C-alpha positions in Angstrom: 162.9 -27.9 -151.5 161.8 -30.3 -148.7 163.7 -27.3 -146.6 161.3 -24.4 -147.6 158.8 -26.6 -146.5 160.1 -27.3 -143.5 160.5 -23.4 -143.0 156.8 -22.9 -143.6 155.4 -25.2 -141.4 157.7 -23.6 -139.0 156.2 -20.0 -139.3 152.8 -21.5 -139.4 153.9 -23.1 -136.2 155.4 -19.8 -134.2 152.7 -18.0 -136.0 150.2 -19.5 -133.4 152.2 -19.6 -130.8 153.4 -16.4 -130.9 152.5 -13.2 -129.3 149.1 -13.1 -130.7 148.2 -16.3 -129.4 149.5 -15.1 -125.9 147.7 -12.3 -126.2 144.4 -13.8 -127.1 145.0 -16.1 -124.4 145.3 -13.6 -121.5 142.8 -11.7 -122.3 140.4 -14.5 -122.7 141.4 -15.5 -119.0 140.8 -11.8 -117.9 137.2 -11.6 -119.6 136.6 -15.3 -117.8 137.6 -13.9 -114.5 136.4 -10.6 -114.2 132.8 -12.3 -115.7 133.3 -15.3 -112.4 134.0 -11.9 -110.4 130.4 -10.3 -111.5 128.6 -13.4 -111.4 129.5 -14.4 -107.9 129.3 -10.5 -106.3 125.5 -10.4 -107.2 125.0 -13.9 -105.9 126.7 -13.1 -102.8 124.7 -9.7 -102.8 121.3 -11.3 -103.1 121.9 -13.5 -100.0 123.0 -10.7 -98.0 127.4 -11.2 -97.8 129.2 -8.5 -96.8 126.7 -6.1 -95.7 127.9 -6.1 -92.3 125.4 -7.7 -90.2 126.4 -10.4 -87.0 123.6 -11.7 -84.3 125.0 -8.6 -82.0 125.7 -5.8 -84.8 124.2 -4.2 -87.8 124.7 -1.4 -90.3 121.5 0.9 -90.1 122.7 3.0 -92.7 125.8 3.8 -94.6 126.4 7.9 -96.2 130.0 8.4 -98.6 131.1 11.8 -97.5 134.0 11.2 -100.7 136.4 8.5 -102.3 137.8 8.1 -99.2 135.3 8.9 -96.0 132.1 7.5 -94.9 129.9 7.8 -92.3 128.4 4.7 -90.3 124.8 4.1 -89.0 125.6 1.1 -86.1 123.6 -0.6 -84.1 125.4 -2.7 -81.1 123.8 -4.1 -78.0 120.9 -2.2 -78.5 123.1 1.7 -78.9 123.0 3.3 -82.1 126.3 4.8 -83.1 127.7 7.1 -85.8 131.0 6.5 -86.8 133.0 8.7 -88.6 135.3 6.2 -91.1 138.6 7.5 -93.2 141.2 5.9 -95.6 143.9 5.0 -93.1 142.7 5.4 -90.5 140.9 4.0 -87.1 136.7 4.5 -86.9 135.8 7.2 -85.0 133.0 7.4 -82.4 131.1 10.5 -83.2 128.0 10.4 -81.3 125.3 8.5 -79.7 122.0 9.2 -81.3 118.7 8.3 -79.4 117.1 5.5 -81.4 113.8 7.2 -80.7 115.0 9.9 -82.8 115.6 7.8 -85.8 112.9 7.9 -88.6 110.9 4.5 -88.4 110.9 4.4 -92.2 113.8 4.8 -94.5 114.1 7.9 -96.3 112.9 6.7 -100.0 116.1 6.1 -102.3 116.8 8.2 -105.2 115.1 7.0 -108.6 117.3 4.7 -110.7 117.6 5.6 -114.2 115.6 2.6 -115.4 112.7 4.1 -113.3 113.1 7.7 -114.5 113.4 6.1 -118.4 110.5 4.3 -117.7 108.0 7.1 -116.6 109.7 9.3 -119.4 108.4 6.5 -121.8 105.3 6.0 -119.8 104.9 10.0 -120.0 105.8 10.5 -124.0 102.9 8.0 -124.8 100.4 9.4 -123.3 101.3 13.0 -124.8 101.3 11.2 -128.4 97.8 12.2 -130.5 95.5 8.7 -131.1 
């Protein structure tokens, strides 16, 4: 009888320390790391970290051509350079752009989904008969 109780106790211990518990611990750690990374990236973005701006050089604009290639407008020593950047290759100087030819204000940003949704809700509310 005592042996049967001992076996049941060992089985209960195996369940709490088995694969299910290990999987739960692993998933919990993964979620914690993802949340921590997201918080740190948001915090850094609000403070201007990672924007590629220094004392002598700044990135004016970046346009992604596809997943592996981009164009950069970079200001260095009073000159504006157009650089082509690709995966696995060094940046290529495409041309020097006259600073006076650049528009004074950057073009308006594309509408965010939340902006479009708010506009839609406003239009719908105005169209409702009172």
